[in-house]
C-alpha positions as CSV (number, residue, x, y, z in Angstrom):
1,M,0.0,0.0,0.0
2,S,1.5,3.3,-0.9
3,D,-0.5,5.4,1.6
4,F,1.2,4.0,4.7
5,T,0.6,5.9,7.9
6,P,3.6,6.0,10.2
7,D,1.4,5.3,13.3
8,T,0.9,1.6,12.8
9,D,-1.3,1.3,15.9
10,A,-3.8,3.7,14.4
11,L,-3.6,2.1,11.0
12,L,-4.2,-1.4,12.5
13,M,-7.1,0.0,14.5
14,Q,-8.6,1.4,11.4
15,F,-8.0,-1.9,9.5
16,N,-9.7,-3.9,12.3
17,K,-12.7,-1.6,12.3
18,L,-13.0,-2.1,8.5
19,M,-12.8,-5.8,8.9
20,Q,-15.4,-5.8,11.7
21,D,-17.7,-4.0,9.4
22,L,-17.1,-6.5,6.6
23,L,-17.6,-9.5,9.0
24,R,-20.9,-7.9,10.2
25,G,-21.9,-7.4,6.7
26,S,-22.5,-3.6,7.0
27,L,-20.5,-0.7,5.8
28,N,-22.5,2.2,7.1
29,R,-20.3,5.0,5.7
30,N,-19.6,6.6,2.4
31,T,-16.0,7.9,2.8
32,F,-13.0,5.7,2.8
33,R,-9.2,6.2,2.9
34,P,-7.4,5.3,-0.3
35,W,-5.8,2.2,1.3
36,E,-9.3,1.1,2.5
37,I,-10.6,1.3,-1.1
38,D,-7.5,-0.7,-2.3
39,L,-8.2,-3.4,0.3
40,L,-12.0,-3.5,-0.5
41,L,-11.3,-3.8,-4.2
42,D,-8.8,-6.6,-3.6
43,I,-11.2,-8.5,-1.3
44,E,-14.0,-8.2,-3.9
45,G,-11.6,-9.3,-6.6
46,C,-10.8,-12.5,-4.7
47,N,-14.4,-13.8,-5.3
48,L,-14.7,-15.5,-1.9
49,R,-17.5,-18.0,-1.6
50,D,-20.1,-17.1,1.0
51,A,-19.6,-20.3,2.9
52,N,-15.9,-19.6,3.5
53,R,-15.9,-15.8,3.4
54,R,-16.2,-15.1,7.1
55,E,-13.6,-17.6,8.2
56,I,-11.1,-16.5,5.5
57,L,-11.6,-12.9,6.5
58,R,-11.0,-13.7,10.2
59,R,-7.8,-15.6,9.4
60,Y,-6.7,-12.8,7.0
61,Q,-7.2,-10.3,9.8
62,K,-5.0,-12.3,12.1
63,A,-2.3,-12.6,9.5
64,V,-2.3,-8.8,9.0
65,Q,-2.0,-8.4,12.7
66,R,1.0,-10.8,12.8
67,N,2.6,-9.0,9.8
68,V,2.4,-5.6,11.6
69,D,3.7,-7.2,14.8
70,R,6.7,-8.4,12.9
71,G,7.4,-4.9,11.7
72,S,5.8,-4.8,8.3
73,T,5.4,-1.2,7.0
74,S,2.4,-2.0,4.8
75,L,-0.9,-4.0,5.1
76,L,-1.0,-7.4,3.5
77,K,-3.7,-7.7,0.8
78,L,-6.1,-10.6,0.9
79,S,-4.9,-11.8,-2.5
80,E,-1.3,-11.9,-1.2
81,Y,-2.4,-13.8,1.8
82,L,-4.3,-16.3,-0.3
83,E,-1.4,-16.7,-2.7
84,R,1.0,-17.4,0.2
85,N,-1.3,-20.0,1.6
86,R,-1.6,-21.7,-1.9
87,V,2.1,-21.8,-2.3
88,R,2.6,-23.2,1.2
89,R,0.0,-25.9,0.6
90,E,1.6,-26.9,-2.6
91,R,5.1,-27.0,-1.0
92,R,3.8,-29.2,1.8
93,A,2.1,-31.5,-0.6
94,A,5.3,-31.8,-2.7
95,E,7.4,-32.5,0.4
96,S,5.0,-35.2,1.6
97,G,4.7,-36.7,-1.9
98,G,1.0,-36.2,-2.0
99,A,-1.2,-34.3,-4.4
100,P,-2.0,-30.6,-3.7
101,V,-5.2,-30.1,-1.7
102,P,-7.7,-28.0,-3.5
103,A,-8.3,-24.6,-1.9
104,A,-12.0,-25.2,-1.5
105,V,-11.4,-28.4,0.4
106,G,-8.2,-27.6,2.2
107,R,-7.6,-25.7,5.4
108,W,-6.7,-22.0,5.1
109,D,-3.3,-22.0,6.9
110,D,-2.4,-19.0,8.9
111,D,0.9,-17.2,8.6
112,E,2.6,-19.3,11.3
């Protein structure tokens, strides 16, 4: 994100508020910061199935928190989070000699 705010605590608090609104299913405002619009467009572009949406967004929120705790200077996008998990699943499957687990069936791994 190019519009990083130096105060990561405030940024993370704003991010968590946005995520809470999304998880509740209600965005009751009409003004957004540029980085919020970027994240919302990225989330929409990921075409999450309704059945998995809430759980994926919760795990994504935790991954963003961990990234910031580790000193990241920008917020992780959902598409980046999902791609990391896909690569991790494929790597684990290759190491174990098994076939990759389809994303719809597999567990969404956290950034641990």
